[in-house]
C-alpha angles and dihedrals in degrees: 000000000000090000091049092051091049091055093045092050089059088047087070092052096237118141137133144190117186101210135141115280115273092008112154123228109219105212107179118201111237123222109270118202113234095011133278095313091078087079093070137068122246091244092058095093094159092063126077131169092009115191133190112227104181130043115197143011125032115314120176149152095036109180133183126245116239091262091049093235101104140045130211118200144151122252137190134177120187102225126143094359137320116342132183127229119264133195123263137179128199139173114247113244114247097195135037091250095052116096128223104236111176124185130209113249100175119084100249090245123120121340128307134198145166107029125189136177120239121235094256091060090227099092142041135203126215141153121253140176094205094115087061093056144313095255130070115281111244120274116233117257098245093182091057092046090044093219141074108270138182120212115227097196114211089214092068114113131163120248138184118222138175122244091267090059099255109144109235102179142002104228099188129036106158121120115272139024119343116171146102095082127173130168135237120252091258091049094234101107133054120201116198145154120255139172093203092119097043100269134068101262140155121258133182122215123198103223092207098055098016089225114152129213127189111226105177125057107168120111111259142063114306114184152127094057127179134185121235117250091262092045093236099109140034134211126200147153122257142178117215113194108199114166120072089249093051092047093049091049093048093050093045092053092045090057086060092047090252135123133187108227099186097103112049137137135195121256134187130198143156113285091261091054096257123133093025113188133182109230102179128054102170100121126229116053120341109168149123092071124178138167125260115234091262091061088224098089136053129215117202143161123247145166094197094119092061123066091199089062097248149121107046116211136175123252137185127217134164120261091267093054096256131126100035113200128182110231107177129040111189116137092227127038132335116169151122098065121187130171124222116252091257091050093235100109139042127204123197144155123249147168090224119123094016096123092249092300132119101264118126114203139185121253131187127196143168110262117232117198 
């Protein structure tokens, strides 16, 4: 149960490390008998030359820069009390002897989530609660609520910063939750989740004019959206409460800035939100979707094979929801996949190789079609 909770906590994208600004984490790569491939399971035929980049704490949502040379991710270590996740960037090693040495670029105040590089490679965007206070926002009492809950803090806004951590621009300022942002392949559009109109919906911002357009309108949580490699389509996770009881429960939680993420499916649509289609119907939690480099297939995370709600593994299907294939096989948590711009590598977060503990680390591998 502790391991399950650890994985689910990352699922909400909430982690912290209170460290001095610009401090570097030195994450030495240990000797691995037999080479890097010992980190993968025999069934994982799509991975080759897998390498572990982080060693300790919770590390999640690692995403490539546009040139494929850097990663941005959120990191938390639970030392000396409760700590929130902060944003880090690091250059990807190009040889076995080179270390991954990320540095923190957020301020250490509040909680951060969902980082992404801009097209110019000189800036990043991420969501933060720091304007709502220096300390971590409170975590929901799940025992009292008697269900697994995500907080959608109304103090979250999206910011742009340079690579030294200086905030250049506040991109969102409306009341309520604004987070979960990613950018289009040309770098001109930002898709994100917001509660500005009373529900958790997807919005697209033009980063040249800063005009915002709402693109989903169905009751339920819409989040974690990505553009396709050609920028013409989007994929995201969504809950769709249908019965009167489900709708009442969803609305009641939303009033408290909470959401229950245990029933979600994967959807695709055109980039403007038109022609939205549900492509999974597996029940339980299907989330963290992304496009494969061909733009014709989707990779996503799911616990649908396991009635107890855990493990989470990654799966691939075509854009219509057919041809499901299991990609990862860890008995804990595999999620947050992203492909490099050239389509040759995949990065993801996993419980594997953590000695049976609760750490979630970042792994990178060559992708084999």
